[in-house]
C-alpha positions in Angstrom: -65.8 -10.0 -6.4 -65.4 -12.1 -9.6 -62.1 -12.5 -11.4 -63.1 -10.6 -14.5 -64.0 -7.5 -12.5 -60.9 -7.8 -10.3 -58.9 -8.0 -13.5 -60.3 -4.6 -14.5 -59.2 -3.1 -11.2 -55.7 -4.6 -11.2 -52.6 -2.5 -11.5 -54.4 0.8 -11.0 -52.8 1.4 -7.6 -50.1 4.2 -8.3 -48.2 3.1 -5.1 -47.3 -0.2 -6.6 -44.0 0.6 -8.4 -43.3 -2.9 -9.7 -46.7 -3.2 -11.4 -46.3 0.3 -12.8 -42.9 -0.3 -14.1 -44.0 -3.5 -15.8 -46.7 -1.5 -17.5 -44.1 1.1 -18.5 -41.9 -1.5 -19.9 -44.8 -3.0 -21.9 -45.7 0.5 -23.2 -42.1 1.1 -24.2 -42.0 -2.1 -26.1 -45.3 -1.2 -27.8 -44.0 2.2 -28.8 -40.8 0.6 -30.2 -42.9 -1.8 -32.2 -44.9 1.1 -33.6 -41.8 3.0 -34.6 -40.4 -0.1 -36.4 -43.8 -0.6 -38.1 -43.9 3.0 -39.3 -40.4 2.6 -40.8 -41.5 -0.6 -42.5 -44.6 1.0 -44.0 -42.6 3.9 -45.3 -40.1 1.6 -47.0 -43.0 -0.2 -48.7 -44.7 3.1 -49.8 -41.4 4.2 -51.3 -40.8 0.9 -53.0 -37.5 0.5 -51.0 -38.1 -2.9 -49.5 -37.9 -6.4 -50.8 -38.9 -9.9 -49.6 -35.8 -10.2 -47.4 -36.4 -6.8 -45.7 -40.0 -7.6 -45.1 -39.1 -10.9 -43.5 -36.5 -9.3 -41.2 -38.9 -6.6 -40.1 -41.7 -9.1 -39.4 -39.3 -11.3 -37.5 -38.2 -8.3 -35.4 -41.9 -7.3 -34.7 -42.7 -10.9 -33.7 -39.8 -10.9 -31.3 -41.0 -7.7 -29.7 -44.6 -8.9 -29.5 -43.6 -12.3 -27.9 -40.9 -10.8 -25.6 -41.1 -12.5 -22.2 -39.8 -11.6 -18.7 -39.2 -14.8 -16.8 -39.0 -14.7 -13.0 -38.4 -18.0 -11.1 -39.3 -18.5 -7.5 -37.1 -21.3 -5.9 -37.2 -22.7 -2.4 -37.5 -25.7 -0.2 -41.1 -26.3 0.9 -42.8 -24.2 3.6 -40.7 -21.2 2.8 -43.6 -19.1 1.6 -43.0 -19.0 -2.1 -46.6 -19.1 -3.1 -47.5 -16.4 -0.6 -44.7 -14.2 -1.9 -46.0 -14.6 -5.4 -49.5 -13.7 -4.2 -48.2 -10.6 -2.3 -46.1 -9.3 -5.2 -48.3 -10.0 -8.2 -51.9 -10.9 -7.1 -52.7 -8.7 -4.0 -54.9 -6.6 -6.2 -57.4 -9.5 -6.4 -58.2 -9.0 -2.7 -57.5 -12.7 -1.9 -55.0 -15.5 -2.5 -54.8 -16.6 -6.1 -52.2 -19.3 -5.6 -53.0 -21.8 -2.8 -50.9 -21.0 0.3 -51.1 -22.8 3.6 -48.9 -24.7 6.0 -47.0 -27.5 4.4 -46.4 -28.2 0.7 -48.7 -26.4 -1.7 -46.5 -26.5 -4.9 -45.9 -30.1 -5.8 -44.7 -29.7 -9.3 -43.0 -26.9 -11.4 -45.7 -24.4 -12.3 -45.6 -21.8 -15.0 -48.0 -18.8 -14.9 -48.3 -17.0 -18.2 -50.9 -15.8 -20.6 -51.3 -16.7 -24.3 -54.3 -15.0 -25.8 -54.5 -17.7 -28.5 -55.5 -20.3 -25.9 -58.5 -20.2 -23.4 -57.8 -19.6 -19.7 -57.0 -23.0 -18.3 -54.6 -25.1 -16.2 -52.7 -27.8 -18.1 -51.3 -30.6 -16.0 -48.8 -33.2 -17.2 -49.3 -36.5 -15.4 -46.4 -37.8 -13.3 -46.6 -41.1 -15.2 -44.9 -39.4 -18.1 -41.6 -39.5 -16.1 -41.5 -43.2 -16.8 -40.6 -42.3 -20.4 -37.3 -40.6 -21.3 -39.1 -37.7 -22.9 -38.7 -34.1 -21.9 -41.4 -31.8 -20.8 -40.5 -29.5 -23.7 -41.3 -32.4 -26.1 -44.6 -33.1 -24.4 -45.6 -29.4 -25.0 -46.1 -30.4 -28.6 -48.8 -32.9 -27.7 -51.7 -31.2 -25.9 -53.6 -34.5 -25.6 -51.0 -35.8 -23.1 -52.0 -33.0 -20.7 -55.1 -32.9 -18.5 -56.8 -29.5 -19.1 -59.0 -27.7 -16.6 -60.8 -24.7 -18.1 -60.9 -21.7 -15.7 -64.2 -20.0 -14.9 -63.1 -16.4 -14.5 -66.5 -15.4 -13.2 -66.4 -17.9 -10.3 -63.8 -17.2 -7.6 -64.4 -20.4 -5.7 -64.2 -22.5 -8.8 -60.9 -20.7 -9.7 -59.4 -21.4 -6.3 -60.5 -25.1 -6.5 -58.8 -25.4 -10.0 -55.6 -23.8 -8.7 -55.5 -26.3 -5.8 -55.3 -29.1 -8.4 -51.6 -28.2 -8.9 -50.9 -29.5 -5.4 -52.5 -32.9 -5.8 -50.6 -36.0 -4.6 -51.1 -39.7 -4.9 -49.8 -42.7 -3.1 -47.9 -45.3 -5.1 -45.7 -48.4 -4.4 -42.0 -47.7 -3.9 -41.2 -49.5 -7.2 -43.4 -47.1 -9.1 -41.8 -44.0 -7.4 -38.4 -45.4 -8.2 -39.3 -45.8 -11.9 -40.2 -42.1 -11.9 -36.9 -41.2 -10.3 -38.8 -39.9 -7.2 -37.5 -42.3 -4.6 -33.9 -43.1 -3.5 -33.7 -46.0 -1.1 -30.3 -44.7 0.1 -31.9 -41.5 1.4 -32.9 -42.0 5.0 -35.3 -39.0 4.9 -37.2 -40.6 2.0 -37.3 -44.0 3.8 -39.1 -42.3 6.7 -42.0 -41.3 4.3 -42.8 -44.9 3.4 -46.0 -46.0 4.9 -46.7 -49.4 6.6 -48.4 -50.5 3.4 -45.2 -49.9 1.4 -46.7 -46.9 -0.3 -45.2 -43.4 -0.7 -46.7 -40.1 -1.5 -45.6 -38.4 -4.8 -46.9 -35.5 -6.8 -49.8 -36.3 -9.1 -48.4 -34.0 -11.8 -45.0 -33.5 -13.4 -45.5 -30.0 -14.7 -48.3 -27.4 -14.7 -48.9 -24.5 -17.0 -51.5 -21.9 -15.9 -52.9 -19.7 -18.7 -54.4 -16.8 -16.8 -55.4 -13.3 -18.0 -53.6 -11.3 -15.3 -52.6 -7.8 -16.6 -48.9 -8.5 -16.0 -49.0 -11.9 -17.6 -50.7 -10.3 -20.6 -47.8 -8.0 -20.9 -45.3 -10.9 -21.2 -44.4 -11.7 -17.6 -43.9 -15.5 -17.0 -43.7 -16.7 -13.3 -42.1 -20.0 -12.6 -43.1 -21.5 -9.2 -40.9 -24.5 -8.3 -41.2 -27.2 -5.7 -38.4 -28.1 -3.3 -35.0 -29.8 -3.7 -36.2 -33.2 -4.6 -38.1 -32.0 -7.7 -35.3 -29.6 -8.7 -32.7 -32.3 -8.5 -34.8 -34.9 -10.4 -36.5 -32.8 -13.1 -33.8 -32.0 -15.7 -36.0 -29.5 -17.4 -35.7 -27.2 -14.4 -32.0 -27.6 -13.9 -30.9 -27.3 -17.6 -33.6 -25.1 -19.2 -36.1 -23.2 -17.1 -33.9 -21.9 -14.4 -30.9 -21.0 -16.6 -33.2 -19.0 -18.9 -34.9 -17.1 -16.1 -34.1 -13.4 -16.2 -34.3 -13.3 -12.4 -34.4 -16.0 -9.7 -35.8 -15.3 -6.3 -34.4 -17.8 -3.8 -36.7 -17.8 -0.7 -35.6 -18.7 2.8 -37.5 -18.6 6.1 -36.3 -16.4 8.9 -37.9 -18.9 11.4 -35.8 -21.8 10.2 -32.6 -20.0 9.0 -30.5 -21.3 6.2 -30.8 -25.1 6.4 -28.6 -27.7 4.7 -31.2 -28.4 2.1 -31.4 -24.6 1.3 -27.6 -24.5 0.8 -27.8 -27.6 -1.4 -30.5 -26.0 -3.6 -28.4 -22.7 -3.9 -25.1 -24.3 -4.5 -26.2 -27.0 -6.9 -29.0 -25.4 -8.8 -28.8 -21.6 -8.6 -25.4 -20.2 -7.5 -22.6 -22.3 -8.9 -24.4 -24.0 -11.8 -25.6 -20.7 -13.2 -22.2 -19.2 -13.1 -22.7 -16.3 -10.7 -25.3 -14.3 -8.7 -26.3 -11.8 -11.4 -30.1 -11.5 -11.4 -30.3 -13.8 -8.3 -32.1 -12.2 -5.3 -32.3 -13.9 -1.9 -35.5 -13.4 0.0 -35.5 -13.9 3.8 -39.2 -14.5 4.3 -41.4 -14.7 7.5 -39.6 -11.9 9.4 -42.9 -11.4 11.2 -41.9 -14.4 13.3 -39.2 -12.2 14.8 -41.7 -9.5 15.7 -41.8 -9.6 19.5 -44.0 -7.3 21.6 -41.5 -7.7 24.4 -38.7 -6.3 22.3 -38.1 -2.8 21.1 -38.2 -2.1 17.3 -34.4 -1.5 17.4 -33.9 -5.0 18.9 -36.1 -6.5 16.3 -34.3 -4.7 13.5 -30.9 -5.8 14.9 -32.1 -9.4 14.9 -33.3 -9.1 11.3 -30.0 -7.5 10.3 -28.1 -10.3 11.9 -30.1 -12.9 10.0 -29.4 -11.1 6.7 -25.6 -11.0 7.5 -25.6 -14.7 8.3 -27.6 -15.6 5.2 -25.3 -13.6 2.9 -22.2 -15.2 4.4 -23.6 -18.8 4.1 -24.7 -18.3 0.5 -21.6 -16.2 -0.5 -23.6 -13.2 -1.8 -23.4 -9.4 -0.9 -25.8 -8.4 1.9 -27.5 -6.0 -0.5 -28.8 -9.0 -2.4 -30.7 -10.4 0.7 -34.1 -8.9 1.2 -35.9 -9.6 4.5 -39.7 -9.6 4.1 -43.0 -10.8 5.5 -45.0 -12.0 2.4 -48.0 -12.9 4.5 -48.2 -9.5 6.3 -47.5 -7.7 3.0 -50.4 -9.5 1.3 -52.7 -8.5 4.2 -51.4 -5.0 4.1 -52.1 -4.6 0.4 -55.5 -6.1 0.6 -56.5 -3.9 3.6 -54.6 -0.8 2.3 -52.6 -0.7 5.5 -49.5 1.4 4.6 -47.9 1.1 8.0 -48.1 -2.7 7.9 -46.8 -2.8 4.3 -43.8 -0.6 5.4 -43.0 -3.0 8.2 -43.3 -6.0 5.9 -40.5 -4.5 3.8 -41.9 -6.0 0.5 -41.5 -2.7 -1.4 -37.7 -2.9 -1.2 -37.8 -6.2 -3.0 -40.3 -4.9 -5.6 -38.0 -1.9 -6.1 -35.1 -4.3 -6.7 -37.0 -6.3 -9.2 -37.9 -3.1 -11.1 -34.5 -1.5 -10.9 -32.5 -4.7 -11.8 -34.7 -6.9 -13.9 -36.5 -4.5 -16.2 -33.6 -2.2 -17.2 -31.4 -5.3 -17.9 -34.2 -6.8 -20.0 -34.7 -3.4 -21.8 -31.0 -3.3 -22.6 -31.2 -6.8 -24.2 -34.2 -5.8 -26.3 -32.7 -2.4 -27.2 -29.4 -4.0 -28.4 -31.0 -6.6 -30.6 -33.4 -4.1 -32.1 -31.0 -1.4 -32.9 -28.6 -3.8 -34.6 -31.4 -5.1 -36.9 -32.9 -1.6 -37.6 -29.5 0.0 -38.4 -28.7 -2.9 -40.8 -32.1 -2.4 -42.6 -31.6 1.4 -42.7 -28.0 1.0 -43.8 -29.0 -1.3 -46.7 -31.7 1.2 -47.8 -29.3 4.1 -47.5 -26.9 2.2 -49.7 -29.6 1.6 -52.3 -30.6 5.3 -52.4 -26.9 6.3 -52.5 -26.3 4.0 -55.4 -29.3 5.5 -57.3 -28.2 9.0 -56.6 -24.6 8.3 -57.7 -26.1 6.9 -61.0 -28.2 10.0 -61.4 -25.2 12.2 -60.8 -23.2 10.3 -63.4 -26.0 10.7 -65.9 -26.4 14.4 -65.2 -22.7 14.9 -65.6 -22.7 13.1 -69.0 -25.8 15.0 -70.3 -24.5 18.4 -69.1 -21.3 17.8 -71.1 -23.5 17.3 -74.2 -24.8 20.8 -74.1 -23.8 22.5 -77.4 -22.3 19.3 -78.9 -23.1 17.8 -82.2 -24.6 14.3 -82.9 -21.1 12.7 -83.3 -20.2 13.6 -79.7 -23.6 12.1 -78.6 -22.8 9.0 -80.6 -19.4 8.7 -78.9 -21.0 9.1 -75.5 -23.5 6.3 -76.4 -20.6 4.1 -77.4 -18.9 4.7 -74.1 -21.9 3.7 -72.1 -22.4 0.6 -74.3 -18.8 -0.4 -73.5 -19.4 0.1 -69.8 -22.5 -2.1 -70.1 -20.6 -4.8 -71.9 -17.8 -4.7 -69.3 -20.2 -5.0 -66.5 -22.0 -7.9 -68.2 -18.6 -9.7 -68.3 -18.4 -9.1 -64.6 -21.8 -10.7 -64.2 -20.4 -13.9 -65.5 -17.9 -13.9 -62.6 -20.8 -13.0 -60.3 -22.8 -16.0 -61.4 -19.7 -18.2 -60.9 -19.4 -16.7 -57.4 -23.0 -17.6 -56.7 -22.3 -21.2 -57.6 -19.3 -21.4 -55.3 -21.4 -19.6 -52.6 -24.1 -22.2 -53.0 -21.7 -25.1 -52.6 -20.1 -23.6 -49.5 -23.6 -22.9 -48.1 -24.5 -26.6 -48.5 -21.3 -27.6 -46.7 -22.1 -25.3 -43.9 -25.7 -26.5 -43.5 -24.5 -30.1 -43.6 -22.3 -29.4 -40.6 -25.4 -28.1 -38.8 -27.7 -30.8 -40.2 -30.6 -31.7 -37.9 -31.0 -35.2 -39.3 -27.4 -36.1 -38.6 -27.6 -34.7 -35.1 -30.8 -36.6 -34.3 -29.1 -39.8 -35.6 -26.1 -39.1 -33.4 -28.4 -38.6 -30.4 -30.2 -41.9 -31.1 -26.8 -43.7 -31.3 -25.6 -42.1 -28.0 -28.9 -43.2 -26.4 -28.3 -46.8 -27.4 -24.7 -46.7 -26.3 -25.8 -45.3 -22.9 -28.3 -48.2 -22.4 -25.5 -50.8 -23.2 -23.0 -48.9 -21.1 -25.3 -49.0 -18.0 -24.9 -52.8 -17.8 -21.4 -53.3 -19.2 -19.1 -50.3 -18.6 -20.6 -48.6 -15.6 -19.9 -45.0 -14.6 -16.7 -44.7 -16.6 -18.4 -45.8 -19.8 -21.2 -43.3 -19.3 -18.7 -40.5 -18.9 -16.7 -41.5 -22.0 -19.9 -41.6 -24.1 -21.0 -38.1 -22.9 -17.4 -36.8 -23.4 -17.6 -38.0 -27.0 -21.1 -36.5 -27.5 -20.0 -33.0 -26.4 -16.8 -33.2 -28.3 -18.7 -34.1 -31.5 -21.3 -31.4 -31.3 -18.7 -28.8 -30.4 -16.6 -30.0 -33.2 -19.4 -29.5 -35.7 -19.9 -25.9 -34.4 -16.2 -25.2 -34.7 -16.1 -26.6 -38.3 -19.1 -24.4 -39.1 -17.2 -21.4 -37.8 -14.3 -22.2 -40.3 -16.8 -22.5 -43.1 -18.3 -19.2 -42.2 -14.9 -17.6 -42.3 -14.3 -19.0 -45.8 -17.6 -17.6 -47.1 -16.9 -14.2 -45.5 -13.4 -14.0 -47.0 -14.7 -15.0 -50.4 -17.5 -12.4 -50.3 -15.2 -9.6 -49.0 -12.9 -10.2 -52.0 -15.8 -10.2 -54.4 -17.2 -7.0 -52.9 -13.8 -5.3 -53.2 -13.3 -6.4 -56.8 -16.7 -5.2 -58.0 -16.2 -1.9 -56.1 -12.9 -1.3 -57.9 -13.9 -2.4 -61.4 -17.5 -1.0 -61.6 -17.6 1.7 -58.9 -20.1 -0.2 -56.7 -20.3 1.0 -53.1 -17.7 -0.7 -50.8 -19.6 -3.0 -48.5 -18.2 -5.2 -45.7 -20.0 -8.5 -45.3 -21.7 -8.7 -41.9 -19.7 -10.7 -39.2 -21.0 -13.9 -37.8 -19.9 -15.5 -34.5 -20.5 -19.1 -33.2 -19.4 -18.1 -29.7 -22.9 -18.1 -28.2 -23.5 -21.7 -29.3 -20.2 -22.9 -27.8 -21.1 -21.1 -24.6 -24.6 -22.8 -24.4 -23.0 -26.2 -25.1 -20.3 -25.5 -22.4 -23.1 -24.6 -19.9 -25.0 -27.8 -20.7 -21.8 -29.9 -20.4 -20.9 -28.3 -17.0 -24.5 -28.8 -15.7 -24.5 -32.4 -16.8 -21.1 -33.2 -15.2 -22.2 -31.6 -11.9 -25.4 -33.5 -12.0 -23.4 -36.7 -12.7 -21.2 -36.0 -9.7 -24.2 -35.5 -7.4 -25.7 -38.9 -8.3 -22.4 -40.9 -8.5 -23.1 -42.4 -5.1 -26.4 -43.9 -6.1 -27.0 -47.5 -7.1 -26.2 -48.2 -10.7 -29.8 -48.6 -11.8 -30.9 -45.3 -10.1 -27.9 -43.5 -11.5 -28.5 -44.8 -14.9 -32.2 -43.9 -14.8 -31.5 -40.3 -13.7 -28.6 -40.0 -16.1 -30.8 -41.1 -19.0 -33.4 -38.5 -18.1 -30.8 -35.8 -17.9 -29.3 -36.9 -21.2 -32.7 -36.5 -22.9 -33.0 -32.9 -21.6 -29.4 -32.2 -22.7 -30.1 -33.7 -26.1 -33.3 -31.6 -26.4 -31.3 -28.4 -25.6 -28.6 -29.3 -28.0 -31.2 -29.8 -30.8 -32.6 -26.4 -29.8 -29.1 -24.8 -30.1 -28.6 -26.3 -33.5 -32.1 -25.2 -34.6 -31.2 -21.6 -33.5 -27.8 -21.9 -35.3 -29.5 -23.0 -38.5 -31.9 -20.1 -38.4 -29.2 -17.6 -37.6 -26.9 -19.0 -40.3 -29.7 -18.9 -42.9 -30.4 -15.2 -42.0 -26.7 -14.4 -42.2 -26.2 -16.1 -45.6 -29.1 -14.0 -47.0 -27.6 -10.8 -45.4 -24.2 -11.6 -46.9 -25.5 -12.1 -50.5 -28.3 -9.5 -50.4 -26.2 -6.3 -50.6 -24.2 -7.7 -53.5 -27.4 -8.7 -55.4 -29.0 -5.3 -54.7 -26.0 -3.4 -55.9 -25.7 -5.5 -59.1 -29.4 -5.0 -59.8 -29.2 -1.2 -59.2 -26.0 -0.9 -61.3 -27.7 -2.8 -64.2 -30.7 -0.5 -63.9 -28.5 2.7 -64.0 -26.5 1.5 -67.0 -29.8 0.8 -68.8 -31.2 4.2 -67.9 -28.0 6.0 -69.0 -28.0 4.3 -72.4 -31.7 4.9 -72.9 -31.3 8.6 -72.1 -28.5 9.1 -74.7 -30.3 7.1 -77.3 -33.4 9.3 -76.9 -31.3 12.4 -77.3 -29.4 11.0 -80.2 -32.7 10.2 -82.0 -34.0 13.6 -81.1 -37.0 12.0 -79.5 -36.3 14.0 -76.4 -34.6 17.4 -75.8 -31.4 17.5 -73.8 -32.7 20.2 -71.4 -35.9 18.3 -70.7 -34.0 15.2 -69.8 -31.6 17.1 -67.5 -34.5 18.8 -65.8 -36.2 15.4 -65.3 -33.0 13.9 -63.8 -32.5 16.9 -61.5 -36.1 16.4 -60.2 -35.4 12.7 -59.6 -32.2 13.7 -57.7 -34.2 16.1 -55.5 -36.7 13.3 -54.7 -33.8 10.9 -53.8 -32.4 13.6 -51.5 -35.8 13.9 -49.8 -36.0 10.1 -49.4 -32.6 10.1 -47.7 -33.7 12.8 -45.3 -37.0 11.0 -44.6 -35.1 7.8 -44.0 -32.8 9.5 -41.4 -35.9 11.0 -39.8 -37.5 7.6 -39.5 -34.3 6.2 -38.0 -34.3 9.1 -35.4 -37.9 8.1 -34.4 -36.8 4.6 -33.8 -33.8 5.8 -31.7 -36.2 8.0 -29.7 -38.3 5.0 -28.9 -35.2 2.9 -28.1 -33.7 5.4 -25.8 -36.9 6.1 -23.8 -36.3 5.1 -20.2 -39.0 3.1 -18.4 -37.9 4.9 -15.2 -39.3 8.1 -16.6 -42.8 6.9 -15.5 -41.8 7.2 -11.9 -40.3 10.7 -12.4 -43.4 11.8 -14.2 
């Protein structure tokens, strides 16, 4: 069966809860996007949006469309990672999609995803790029640095051959392996792998990205398949970026080997302690079929499996409920052959249920929280505009109603009062313009603290200092340099927080003053916190220090080489943190000033309309009753708009609060 036709058949099995729940989550996200789009279209039709609102809506829709669910599979080699991925996600294809056999099949970190903008292909980053202190993230910007193998979706054999490329190795001299950070002469296990010719086997590729149109990948699932301890410890991108940002990590052990020392090292150094807890971390005890013994009763077999689960939980320091015994190989066979009895015995469905019940609802909560905040802010701003317009109409109606039965002198007095109000407000506008000038100055100071050019210059200086320190100051010098780096970047974020507080206080005072003097609606400037940037920097610093401790016993040159590679990844992440901070601050600054500008604009418009109405009545170009009737009709329309706005918001709430678990209940 070719891949295209298998793709059509995938995820149609109603018994596969994980696949179904992924579909339900994707459908929920699509419905939410539709509700937000309908709200945006209505705002445009009613002439209630502006460039800022349109930008915010589009940003929100883009985030919903590009939303990803990242699941990482981590283990030492020969634990059955690739087979587990096949069993969970690719059994519908009727054969193994990822190569899975005895020994090592995953030689480099491999991401499986789908981007419809690119053709189905495997991109492979040559291992030689490790000789440069450039991160994998940076290389993603340069497609020409990757070897690309296009996938023939109509040819299953060609597909499998292409997938096997990920496991390619090559033999190189020890010196070359050392230059890539892939050989430590102080490790006796690595010394044993050196051939008589002085050559050693290393992965041919540093990183692989497989763009594959699997239905789950099309819905935003990203699968990260990692190699063993050596690659995790020496590839900073995994330790500092990919694993921390995974929504779930499946740590795979083998029941036939138990928990080995290298397994514990991977867990403690790269999953458990470094990531700050076990939330979203599931332990899979694979290959339980090795405990199936025809000479034992099922009760004895179950007792042995339970004992292994208890021991594993104790060694890793996790609750037993987070350890899932499975047989990935038997589960794959059972799914392919539709053998329900074998599938039940392989116990994979319990793990799939855990992924559905833990990962998807948690991810849904994150998306729901970020969406509701943005939508409520947009609706709140629109509600404020309509409220201001209605208040202005009410004021006009009140003025005109009082003119019934009055002579022209009274009308003239009323016109004079409105002109006085208009003049008073225009004087306030002078202060508003002065405020804008101060706001602009403070904004420039804030953006200077978060300046990307200065940060990149600082990174270049640190890089040079590290190279000199390697030969002159040793370990202590490297520590001092990194201490200063983290102190400086944290200091800039802290100073930014102080600047934000100044801007917020200034705007709050101005909002209050305009509200008191001109009757503008009382608005509180939106809050802004820099805590998440500090937290990410603290996580990076902690990861770097723990990495530094693990390599402190290496030779100075090896230590320096690995430290330099980790610094480049840390620096890349710090740059990313500052890019996010700049984007967030820019959006916040617009959100702070926009309500004030909108209210000022609306108030000016209302004053102009009030004056125009009274002038027309004074000149007898319009009758009083006609104008009152016209304003009453406009007031009814505004009331209808407010009702419709609340109805649109309720539709978004309905989409937000839909539970993906309802699919199973139905």
